[in-house]
C-alpha positions as CSV (number, residue, x, y, z in Angstrom):
1,X,-4.8,-5.7,2.9
2,X,-8.1,-7.3,3.6
3,X,-7.3,-10.7,5.1
4,X,-10.6,-11.9,6.4
5,X,-14.2,-12.1,5.4
6,X,-16.1,-8.8,5.2
7,X,-19.0,-8.7,7.5
8,X,-21.5,-6.0,8.3
9,X,-19.9,-5.7,11.7
10,X,-16.5,-5.2,10.1
11,X,-17.9,-2.5,7.9
12,X,-19.4,-0.7,10.8
13,X,-16.1,-1.0,12.7
14,X,-14.3,0.6,9.7
15,X,-16.8,3.4,9.6
16,X,-16.3,4.1,13.3
17,X,-12.5,4.3,12.8
18,X,-13.1,6.5,9.7
19,X,-15.3,8.9,11.7
20,X,-12.7,9.1,14.5
21,X,-9.6,9.7,12.3
22,X,-10.7,11.1,8.9
23,X,-10.3,14.8,10.0
24,X,-7.0,14.1,11.7
25,X,-5.2,12.6,8.6
26,X,-3.4,14.9,6.3
27,X,-2.6,13.8,2.7
28,X,0.9,12.3,2.8
29,X,0.9,9.5,0.1
30,X,4.3,8.4,-1.1
31,X,5.1,7.5,-4.6
32,X,6.2,4.1,-6.0
33,X,9.8,5.5,-6.2
34,X,9.7,6.5,-2.5
35,X,8.5,3.1,-1.5
36,X,11.4,1.5,-3.4
37,X,13.9,3.9,-1.8
38,X,12.4,3.1,1.6
39,X,12.7,-0.7,1.0
40,X,16.3,-0.3,-0.2
41,X,17.2,1.6,2.9
42,X,16.0,-1.2,5.1
43,X,16.1,-4.5,3.2
44,X,18.1,-6.3,0.5
45,X,16.3,-6.0,-2.8
46,X,17.2,-7.9,-5.9
47,X,15.7,-6.7,-9.1
48,X,13.5,-9.3,-11.0
49,X,13.4,-8.6,-14.7
50,X,10.4,-10.9,-15.5
51,X,7.8,-9.8,-18.0
52,X,5.1,-12.1,-16.5
53,X,5.7,-10.7,-13.0
54,X,5.5,-7.1,-14.3
55,X,2.3,-8.0,-16.2
56,X,0.7,-9.1,-13.0
57,X,1.5,-5.8,-11.4
58,X,0.3,-3.9,-14.5
59,X,-3.1,-5.8,-14.5
60,X,-3.6,-5.3,-10.8
61,X,-3.5,-1.5,-11.4
62,X,-5.6,-1.6,-14.6
63,X,-8.3,-3.8,-13.2
64,X,-8.7,-2.0,-9.8
65,X,-10.6,1.3,-10.0
66,X,-8.9,2.7,-6.9
67,X,-5.4,2.2,-8.4
68,X,-6.3,3.0,-12.0
69,X,-7.7,6.3,-10.8
70,X,-4.3,7.2,-9.4
71,X,-2.9,7.3,-13.0
72,X,-2.9,10.7,-14.7
73,X,-4.7,10.8,-18.0
74,X,-2.9,8.9,-20.7
75,X,-0.3,7.4,-18.2
76,X,0.1,3.7,-18.1
77,X,1.5,1.6,-15.2
78,X,5.3,1.3,-14.9
79,X,5.8,-1.9,-12.9
80,X,9.1,-2.9,-11.3
81,X,9.6,-6.2,-9.5
82,X,12.0,-7.4,-6.9
83,X,12.8,-10.2,-4.5
84,X,13.3,-8.9,-1.0
85,X,14.9,-10.7,1.9
86,X,12.6,-10.2,4.9
87,X,12.5,-12.3,8.0
88,X,14.6,-15.0,6.4
89,X,12.3,-15.3,3.3
90,X,12.8,-14.3,-0.3
91,X,9.6,-12.3,-1.0
92,X,8.2,-11.2,-4.3
93,X,7.4,-7.5,-4.4
94,X,5.8,-5.6,-7.3
95,X,5.5,-1.8,-7.4
96,X,4.0,0.4,-10.0
97,X,6.0,3.6,-10.3
98,X,3.0,5.5,-11.9
99,X,0.2,4.8,-9.3
100,X,2.2,3.8,-6.2
101,X,0.4,0.4,-6.2
102,X,2.4,-2.3,-4.4
103,X,2.1,-6.0,-4.0
104,X,4.0,-8.0,-1.4
105,X,3.6,-11.7,-1.5
106,X,3.0,-13.7,1.7
107,X,4.2,-11.3,4.3
108,X,1.5,-9.4,6.3
109,X,4.0,-7.5,8.5
110,X,5.9,-6.0,5.5
111,X,2.7,-5.1,3.8
112,X,1.5,-3.4,6.9
113,X,4.8,-1.6,7.2
114,X,4.6,-0.3,3.6
115,X,1.0,0.7,4.1
116,X,1.9,2.8,7.2
117,X,4.9,4.3,5.3
118,X,3.0,5.1,2.1
119,X,0.2,7.1,3.7
120,X,-3.0,8.3,2.0
121,X,-3.8,11.0,-0.6
122,X,-6.9,13.2,-0.6
123,X,-9.1,10.7,-2.4
124,X,-8.0,7.9,-0.1
125,X,-9.0,9.9,2.9
126,X,-12.6,9.9,1.6
127,X,-12.7,6.0,1.6
128,X,-13.6,4.6,5.0
129,X,-12.0,1.2,4.3
130,X,-8.6,2.8,3.3
131,X,-8.6,5.1,6.3
132,X,-9.4,2.1,8.6
133,X,-6.7,0.0,7.0
134,X,-4.1,2.8,7.2
135,X,-4.9,3.5,10.9
136,X,-4.6,-0.3,11.7
137,X,-1.2,-0.5,10.0
138,X,0.0,2.7,11.8
139,X,-1.0,1.1,15.1
140,X,0.6,-2.3,14.3
141,X,3.9,-0.5,13.3
142,X,3.8,1.9,16.4
143,X,3.6,5.0,14.2
144,X,0.1,6.3,14.9
145,X,1.3,9.1,17.3
146,X,4.2,10.1,15.0
147,X,1.9,10.5,12.0
148,X,-1.1,12.1,13.7
149,X,0.8,14.0,16.4
């Protein structure tokens, strides 16, 4: 998740990370359902049946080219929403089952954990920003060696 201003120096840094790791990464992207199962195995999730919350997830997918392109032809987003107890906070989480898009409100460490867990697909590996973000999350979560060997 991009948390700071994008500068030309930052872009160059991402490109250097991309160059170093792009050929070492194998497609391993998890689905939305796999993300939910992962979260359920580690945290308390409480389903949130709120049409407005689901619409936010839906629109995030439909208005973002990267996520929209993850949908097969004719497939629409299938958002599910939860509250998750993490580090003493009750966090909103939205996940699209069709594209694998996820939104985690106000918790950088959980977002990084899910990014490291989800992995990248073949298209993602062609995107220098996504590769750099993934590598950063793997490092933060201590999983770089486990994933890259």
